[in-house]
N, C-alpha and C positions, 0 to 999 in steps of 0.2 A: 751324455757326452764323454764320460770317463772312458768308455770302451774305445771311442775314437782316438782319444789321446794315447791309450795303451797301444793301439795299432800303429800310431805315428812313431812311438818309441821303438816298437819292434822293427818297423820299416827302416828307421834311422840306423839302428844297430846292424841290420842286414846290409845296408849300403856301406857302412863303415867296414864291414867284413869284406865286401866285394872290392872296395877301394884298396884294402890291404893286399888282397889276392892279386889284383891287377898290377899293383906296384911291384910285388915280388916277381910276377911274370915278366914285367918290363926289364927288371934287373937281370933275370936269367937270359932273356932274349938278347941281351947285349954281350953275353959271353962269347968269346971266340970259338970255343969248342963246347957245343951243347951235347948233353947226354942224348942217346938215341930217342928216349921217350919224350924229349922236349924239342925235337927237330921241327915240329909243327910251328914253333914260335918264331922261326927265322923269318925276318922281313915283316913282322907283325907289330913292330914298335909303335908305328903311327896309330894303328887300330886300337892297341892297348892304351895308348895315351889319351885318345878321344874317349874311350870307355871310362877311364879314370876321371876325366873332366866331367863327364855326364853324371857319374855317381856323386861327385863332389857338389855339382849343381843341385841335384835332388836332395842331398843332405842339407844344403843351405836352405832350400825351400821348406823342408820338414821342420828345421829349427825355427823358421819364421812362423809356421802354422802352429807349432806347439805353444808359442808365446802369445797367440791371439786370445785376449780375455773373453769370457762368456758374456753375452748380451742379456741373458735371462738366468734367473735362479728360482729354485723351488723353495717355498717356505711353508711353515705350518701356521694356519690362521688360529686365532683364539678359540674357535669352535672345534679345532682339531682337524679341519680339512686341509689337504694340500692345495696350494694356490701359487700362481706364477707372479713373479715380480721382476722388474727390469733392474739391471745393475748400473752403476755409475759409468762403467766402461761402455755399455750399450748406449746410454744417453749421450756420452761424449762423441761416439761415432756418428750419431744422427746430427750433431751440431756442426760437423766439419764444413758443410757447404753454405752455412748461414752467414749473414752479415755479422760483423764483430759485435756491434752494439746489442743487437737482438740476442745474439749467442750468449753474451756475458750476462744479460738480464735473466734469460731463461735458465742459465746454469746456476745463478745465484739463488733463485727460488727452488730449483730442483734440489740443490745441496741442502737447503734449509728443510725441505721436505724429508730428505734422507735422515737428517739429524732428528727430526720429530718422530719419524717412523721407528727408528732404533730405540727411542725413549718411550714407545707405545703411545705417543700423543697423536692418535690417528686423525682426529678432527683437524688439528693444526697442520698435520702433514698433508691432508687432502687439500686444504686451502693453499698451501705453498705449491703443491704440484699443479693445482688449477691456475695459479698465477704464472707458473712456468709455461703452461699450455697457452695462456693468453698472450704471452710475449712471443712464443714460437711453438706451434703445435708439433709434438713429438709422440711417437708410439710409447716411448719409455715413460714419459710423464703421465700419459693417459692410463697406462697399465698400473702405475703406482698410485695414481689418484683413485682409480677404481678399487684397488686392493685396500687402500686406507679407508675408503667408505665402507667396503665390505667388512673390514675388521671392526668398524664402529656399528655394525648391523644396519647401516644405511643402504639398503639394497637398491633403492631408487637411484641414489647418487652413484652407486657402483655401476649399475647397468648403463647409465648415461655415459660415464667415462669409458667403460669398456666398448660400448657400441661406437663411440667416437674414434677410439683407437683402432677398432676393427676395420673401419672404413679407411683409415690412414694406411694400415698394413696391406689391405687389398689393393689400394691405389699404388703403393710402392712395390707390390709383389713380394713382400717379406713373409714367407710361409711360416717361419718360426714364431714370429709375433702373432700372426693370424691364428695359429693353433693355440697360442697362449690365451688370446682374447676369447676364442670360442670356448675353451675349457673353463675360464673364469666366469663367463656369462652363464655357463651351465651350473656353476656353483651358486650364482645369484638366484637362478630359477629354483634350484634345490632349496635354498633358504626361504624362498617365497612359498614353497609347497607346490610349485608347478612342475611336477615330476616328469610329465611327458615332454615338456619343453626342455627340461634339464637333460633328459636322456638324449634328445635330438642333438643338442649342442655338444655334449660329451662324445657322442659317436662321430660327429663331424671332426672334432679335435683328434680323436683316435685315428681316423682315416688319414688326416693330414700328417700326423706324426709318423705314421707308417710310410707315407709317400716320401717324406724327407729323411727317413732313416734315423729317427730319434727314439731310441728304446726307453730313455727316461720319461719322455713325454708320453709314450705309449703306456708305460706302467702307471703314471699318474692318472691318465685318462681312464684306464681300466679300474683303478681304485675308485674314482668318482662315479663311474658307471655302476660299480658294486654298491655304492651308497644309495644311488637312485633305486636300484632293484630292492635293496633292503627296505627303503621307504615305501615301496610298492608291495612289500610282503612277499616278494619272489626270492626267497632265501637261497634256493638252489642256484639260481642265476647269479645272485650276489656272491655266493661262495666261489663259483667258477671264475668270476671276474677277479676277485681278490687273490685267488690262487695263481692266476696268470700274472697278476701284478707282482706278487711275491717272487715268482720264478724270474721275472725280468730284473727286479731289484737285486736279486742274488747274483744274476749273471753279470750285471754292470758294477757290482760291489757298492751298493748304496744302502748302508745300514739304516738311515733315517726312513727310507721308503720301505725297507723290510719291516721295521718296527710298526709303521702305519698299517701295512698289510696284515701283520700278525694281530694287531689290535682289532682290525675290522673283522678278521676271521673269528676272533673271540666273540665279537658282538653277534655274529651270525649264530654261533653255537649257543650263546645266551638266549637269543630269540627262539631257538629250537628247544630250549629247556635242557640242553646238555651242559650243565653247569661245571662239571669237572673239566671238560674239554675247553670251555670258555675260560676258566681260571688259568689253565695251562698256557693258552695262547696269550692272555693278558700279562701273565708273569714273564713270558718270553719277551714281549714287547717292552715291559718295564725294564728288564735287564739290559736290552739294547739301548734304550733311551739313556740309561745311567752310563753305559759305556761311552756313548758319544757326547755326553754332557748336555742333554736336551731337557731342561726343567719343565718346559711346557708339555712335552711328550710324557715325561714321568708323571706329571699331575693328571693328565688325561687317562693314563693307564691305571693310576691309583684310583681314580674315580670309577673306572669300569670294574676294577677288582672289588671295590666297595659294593657295586651293584650286584655282583655275583654272590658275595658274602650275604648280602641282604636276602637274595633269592634262596640261599641255603639256610636262612634263619640264624646266621651267625652275626648277630647285631653288634656285638662288641668289636669283632674284626672289621665289620663294615664301617663302624664309627671311626675306628683308628685309621682306615684307609682314606676316608673322606677328610679327616682332620689333616692328614699329611698332604692331601691334594690342595686343601684350602691354604695351608702354609706356603706351599710352592707358588700357587697363583698370586698370593699376596706379595711374595718376594719378587716375582717378575712383573707385577703390576698389571694383571689380567682380570679386569672387573667381571667379564662374562664368566670366566672360570670360577672366580670367587663366588659369584651368585649361584651358579649351579651346585657348587660344593655346599654352600649354606643351605640351599633347598634340600639337598640329599641328607644333610645332617638333621634338618627338621623332620624329614620323613622317618629317619631312624628313631628319633625321640617320640614321634607320633606312634610308631609301631610298639615302642616300649610303654606307651600310655602316659608319657611325661608331656602332657599337652601344653603346659606353660612354656617349657623349653622349646618345644616344636614351634609354637607361635612366635617366639622370640627370633628363632633362626629364619623362619619364613618371612618375617617382617624385614629382617636385614637383607634377605635376598630380594624382596620386592623393591627396596630402595635402590639397589644396584641395577636391577632390571629396568626400572623407570629411568635411571640416569643414562643408561646406554641405549635406551629405546628398543630393547629386546621384547617386542610385543607378545610373541607367542609364549615365551617363558613367563612373562608377566601375568598373562591370563591364567596359566596353570597354577602359579604360586598364589594368586589371589583367590582362586577356587579352593585351594587347600586351606587358606586362612578362613574363608567363609564357612567351610565345613567344620573347622574346629570351633568357631564361634557359635555355630548352630548345634554342636554336639554330635555331628555326623561322622561316620567312619571315613577315613581318607583311603 
């Protein structure tokens, strides 16, 4: 959307220039004795006046369009994926035609959900968004309820909310929200390990974003398609998708998206065993996340840097990166990130042969994975705990 606003600004200044030129020409055309080169202006005052009025009208419309707030925003989920969320402005717009009593009740619960979401209390946020939907079904509340469930690793709840919202968007003919729901449903299927379904939904979202001319949506969809291809082991296809996403994010001036794309390109090179290239891209991502003040992005980049150092056998550097990531995840209250960092620290200690320390960190990770219901990660950490207890190599 940033590039659209830039075009509006350019168009506005162009109109201002044309208005100024028309004003000057009107003034000249009023002169009794015109220079020979301006003789064409004689008798054209009415035409020039109308042209000035038209330019002024367009400028007024542009000013109105510039001030229209966005209905959707892109956020980073605790697992590092980009996901769509509705804004308060988008929600308020949906309420305009509703009866006052229902509108006030729905808004009260939506605002409570927003407060919980900002505090990372995703379970409570989901309940409040659900209460808002029960008072008055809106696409915004469905989208944010689904994202709250998703951030809590409750994929069933997320899918139900997103599917409900998708039907609403299709009924209302709102293509922007429809694309957002399609992409988020793709993220749910990715989380469930249903990669073919995930790819289908992300490709639908990409096609819709292209139709409505939303380059940010296209870039996010390409990023998510890359994640699916990575999950399928199709690293060349993944790299191609990430590079397209990176190019779009650069074009529209979105540093958060650039950082995510750089991070994912680093993951591809890590998967290919090109550890120096992987480290380079992850460090670029880390620098961008620091520049824009995104602690979650910094933590995820540090985690990936730790993985690269582990792969290089630089266990002290890996441990340092994981500990920095753990501290950041604690600061922002991200239990999934904390659990992943604790598990990675446990793996470093296991590689060092310090099995008691490894067991301690794995058990801390297990408690958090159990608390948030991250079943896939829970199975992995429990397998590592059992291997240590049985004296097997991890």
